[in-house]
NULUMRO-171285 format. One record per residue: x, y, z of N, C-alpha, C in turn; residue in one letter; residue number from 1. Coordinates in steps of 0.2 Angstrom, whole numbers. Example, Ala and Ser with C-alpha at 12.3 -4.5 7.8 and 13.67 -1.06 7.14 Angstrom:
66;-28;39;62;-22;39;66;-16;39;A;1;
64;-11;35;68;-5;36;64;0;39;S;2;
//
This chain:
67;-185;242;72;-179;242;68;-173;246;M;1;
71;-171;251;68;-165;255;68;-159;251;S;2;
65;-154;253;65;-147;250;72;-144;250;T;3;
75;-145;256;82;-142;256;87;-145;251;N;4;
86;-152;251;90;-156;246;89;-154;239;E;5;
82;-153;237;80;-150;231;83;-144;229;E;6;
83;-139;234;86;-132;233;93;-133;232;I;7;
96;-137;236;103;-138;236;106;-141;229;G;8;
102;-145;227;104;-148;220;103;-143;214;A;9;
98;-139;215;97;-134;210;103;-129;210;V;10;
104;-126;216;109;-121;218;116;-123;216;L;11;
117;-130;217;124;-133;216;126;-131;209;Q;12;
122;-131;204;123;-129;197;126;-122;196;K;13;
125;-118;201;126;-111;200;132;-109;205;Y;14;
134;-113;209;139;-112;214;146;-111;210;S;15;
148;-105;211;154;-103;207;153;-103;199;S;16;
147;-103;197;145;-102;190;149;-107;186;M;17;
151;-113;189;155;-118;185;151;-121;179;G;18;
145;-122;179;142;-125;173;137;-120;170;E;19;
138;-119;164;134;-114;160;127;-117;159;V;20;
122;-113;160;115;-115;160;112;-111;154;Q;21;
107;-113;151;103;-109;146;99;-104;149;S;22;
97;-99;146;93;-94;149;86;-97;152;A;23;
83;-102;148;77;-105;150;78;-109;156;D;24;
84;-113;156;85;-117;162;86;-112;168;Q;25;
90;-107;168;91;-102;173;84;-99;176;V;26;
79;-98;171;73;-95;173;69;-101;177;E;27;
69;-107;174;66;-112;178;68;-114;185;Q;28;
75;-114;185;78;-115;192;77;-109;196;D;29;
77;-103;194;75;-97;198;68;-98;201;F;30;
63;-100;197;56;-101;199;56;-106;205;D;31;
60;-112;204;60;-117;209;63;-114;215;Q;32;
68;-111;215;72;-108;221;67;-103;224;V;33;
64;-99;221;60;-94;224;54;-97;227;T;34;
52;-102;225;46;-106;228;48;-109;235;K;35;
54;-111;236;56;-115;241;61;-111;246;Q;36;
65;-107;244;70;-104;248;67;-98;252;A;37;
70;-96;258;67;-91;262;68;-84;258;P;38;
63;-80;258;63;-74;254;69;-69;255;I;39;
71;-69;262;77;-65;263;83;-67;260;Q;40;
84;-74;259;90;-76;255;89;-75;248;E;41;
83;-75;245;82;-74;238;83;-66;237;V;42;
80;-62;241;81;-55;240;89;-53;241;S;43;
92;-56;246;99;-54;247;103;-57;241;G;44;
102;-62;238;105;-65;232;104;-60;226;G;45;
98;-58;225;97;-53;220;100;-46;221;L;46;
100;-44;227;104;-38;229;111;-38;227;S;47;
114;-43;229;121;-44;227;122;-44;220;E;48;
118;-48;216;119;-48;209;118;-42;205;A;49;
113;-38;208;111;-32;205;117;-27;206;I;50;
120;-27;212;125;-22;213;132;-24;210;R;51;
132;-30;207;139;-33;204;141;-28;199;S;52;
148;-27;198;150;-24;192;150;-28;186;D;53;
148;-34;187;147;-39;181;141;-39;178;Q;54;
136;-35;180;129;-34;178;128;-27;175;T;55;
123;-26;171;121;-19;169;119;-15;175;P;56;
119;-8;174;117;-4;179;110;-5;182;S;57;
109;-3;188;102;-4;191;97;-1;186;F;58;
98;5;183;93;7;179;92;3;172;G;59;
97;1;170;96;-3;163;92;-9;165;Q;60;
94;-13;171;90;-19;172;82;-17;173;M;61;
81;-12;177;74;-10;178;71;-8;172;L;62;
74;-4;167;71;-2;161;69;-8;157;G;63;
74;-13;157;72;-19;153;66;-23;156;E;64;
66;-24;162;61;-27;166;54;-24;164;A;65;
55;-17;164;49;-13;163;46;-14;156;Y;66;
51;-14;151;49;-15;144;45;-22;143;R;67;
47;-27;147;44;-34;146;38;-34;150;E;68;
36;-30;154;30;-30;159;24;-28;155;A;69;
18;-30;158;12;-27;156;10;-21;160;D;70;
5;-17;158;4;-11;162;3;-11;169;A;71;
0;-17;171;-2;-18;178;5;-19;182;V;72;
9;-23;179;16;-25;182;20;-19;182;Q;73;
20;-15;176;24;-8;176;22;-4;182;Q;74;
15;-3;183;13;1;189;16;-2;195;A;75;
15;-8;196;18;-11;202;25;-10;203;E;76;
29;-11;198;36;-9;198;38;-2;200;M;77;
35;3;196;36;10;198;34;12;205;L;78;
28;9;207;26;11;214;30;8;219;N;79;
33;3;218;38;0;222;45;4;222;Q;80;
47;6;216;53;11;216;51;18;219;L;81;
45;20;218;44;26;221;44;26;229;L;82;
44;21;232;45;20;239;51;23;242;Q;83;
56;22;237;63;25;239;65;32;237;G;84;
60;36;236;61;42;233;60;48;238;V;85;
65;52;238;64;58;243;59;63;240;S;86;
56;67;244;51;72;242;54;76;236;P;87;
61;78;236;63;82;231;63;78;224;D;88;
65;72;224;65;68;218;58;67;216;I;89;
53;66;221;46;65;219;43;71;216;L;90;
45;77;218;43;84;215;46;84;208;D;91;
52;82;207;55;82;200;52;77;196;A;92;
50;72;198;46;67;194;39;69;192;L;93;
36;72;197;29;75;195;30;81;189;K;94;
36;85;190;37;90;185;39;87;178;A;95;
42;81;178;45;78;172;39;75;168;S;96;
34;72;172;29;69;169;22;72;170;F;97;
21;77;165;15;82;166;9;78;167;S;98;
8;72;163;2;68;164;1;65;171;S;99;
6;65;175;6;63;182;4;68;187;L;100;
6;74;185;5;79;190;-2;81;192;S;101;
-6;80;187;-13;82;188;-17;77;193;S;102;
-14;71;193;-16;65;197;-13;64;203;H;103;
-7;68;204;-3;66;210;-3;72;215;A;104;
-5;71;221;-5;76;226;-2;74;232;G;105;
0;78;236;3;76;243;10;74;242;G;106;
13;70;247;20;68;247;21;61;244;A;107;
16;58;242;16;52;239;13;52;232;T;108;
15;47;228;13;46;222;11;39;220;L;109;
6;37;218;4;30;216;1;30;209;E;110;
5;27;205;3;27;198;-2;21;196;L;111;
-6;23;192;-11;18;189;-8;14;183;S;112;
-10;9;181;-8;5;175;-8;10;169;P;113;
-13;14;169;-14;18;163;-8;24;163;E;114;
-7;26;169;-1;31;169;6;28;168;Q;115;
7;22;171;13;18;170;14;17;163;A;116;
9;15;159;10;13;152;12;19;148;A;117;
11;25;150;14;31;146;21;33;148;R;118;
24;29;152;31;30;154;35;25;150;I;119;
40;28;147;45;24;143;50;20;147;T;120;
52;14;145;58;11;148;64;15;149;P;121;
65;19;144;71;24;145;70;29;150;E;122;
64;31;151;63;36;157;63;32;164;Q;123;
61;26;164;62;22;170;69;21;171;V;124;
73;19;166;80;18;167;84;24;170;E;125;
82;30;167;85;36;170;83;38;177;E;126;
76;37;178;74;38;185;77;33;190;F;127;
77;27;188;80;22;193;87;23;195;A;128;
91;25;190;98;27;191;98;33;196;D;129;
94;38;195;94;44;200;92;42;207;K;130;
87;38;207;84;35;214;90;31;217;V;131;
93;27;214;99;23;217;104;27;219;E;132;
106;32;215;111;37;217;109;41;224;K;133;
103;43;224;101;46;230;100;42;236;A;134;
98;35;234;96;31;240;98;24;238;N;135;
104;22;239;107;15;237;102;9;240;P;136;
99;10;245;95;5;248;89;3;244;A;137;
88;7;238;82;5;234;83;-1;231;I;138;
90;-3;230;91;-10;227;89;-15;231;V;139;
89;-15;238;86;-20;242;79;-20;242;D;140;
76;-14;242;68;-14;241;66;-17;235;V;141;
69;-16;229;67;-19;223;69;-26;223;M;142;
74;-28;226;76;-35;227;71;-39;230;S;143;
68;-36;236;63;-40;239;56;-40;235;V;144;
55;-35;231;49;-35;226;50;-40;221;F;145;
56;-41;218;57;-46;213;57;-53;216;Y;146;
60;-54;223;60;-60;226;52;-63;227;A;147;
48;-58;228;41;-59;229;37;-60;223;R;148;
40;-58;217;37;-58;211;42;-60;205;N;149;
44;-67;206;49;-69;202;48;-69;194;P;150;
42;-69;192;40;-68;185;43;-61;183;T;151;
42;-56;187;44;-50;185;52;-49;185;L;152;
55;-54;188;63;-54;189;66;-57;183;A;153;
62;-61;179;65;-64;173;68;-59;168;K;154;
65;-54;166;69;-49;162;75;-46;164;P;155;
77;-47;171;83;-44;173;89;-48;169;L;156;
87;-54;167;92;-58;163;95;-64;166;G;157;
97;-69;162;100;-75;165;106;-74;169;A;158;
110;-69;167;116;-67;170;115;-65;177;T;159;
110;-61;178;108;-58;185;105;-64;189;V;160;
101;-68;186;97;-73;190;102;-78;192;L;161;
107;-80;187;112;-85;188;116;-83;194;G;162;
119;-76;194;123;-74;199;119;-74;206;M;163;
112;-72;205;108;-72;211;108;-79;214;A;164;
107;-84;210;107;-91;213;114;-93;216;M;165;
119;-91;213;126;-92;216;126;-89;223;D;166;
124;-83;223;124;-79;229;119;-83;235;N;167;
114;-85;232;109;-88;237;112;-95;239;I;168;
116;-98;235;119;-105;237;124;-103;242;A;169;
128;-98;242;133;-96;247;129;-94;254;H;170;
123;-91;253;120;-89;259;116;-94;263;R;171;
114;-100;260;111;-105;263;116;-110;266;L;172;
//
């Protein structure tokens, strides 16, 4: 069976979400798809799922993913999220997190794992929602990040990943 046939067989299970899959099966299938499908198709499928009115808010999803990540992964996620931040929001972030302002200078901010570990999932949720409101394209930026880091995408939930695979199936 060729790679395209393998992906097709996996994605067929999610086409129109006809067959219900267990959370573990969805995660396994997502891993397989992300290893074989073009990254732009995976990230596009994730973007559509994240924006769906059938999934939690962007901030809720990122907060949950943040909660499940270790400090290094948390820093990676936050640093990716910070790429979509305007200077005004960046200044507000520095003011909100006094522990960061002494380490952050200039127009950019890069968090260390130690700094990221001091930020709560609830703060990430609130911040992510603010960033999305100011810059809706951040969903696409984070979707590319999750497509490249599928392990970090798993806490987004089986519903989001299943919808993403349905979207990917329609994109391929």
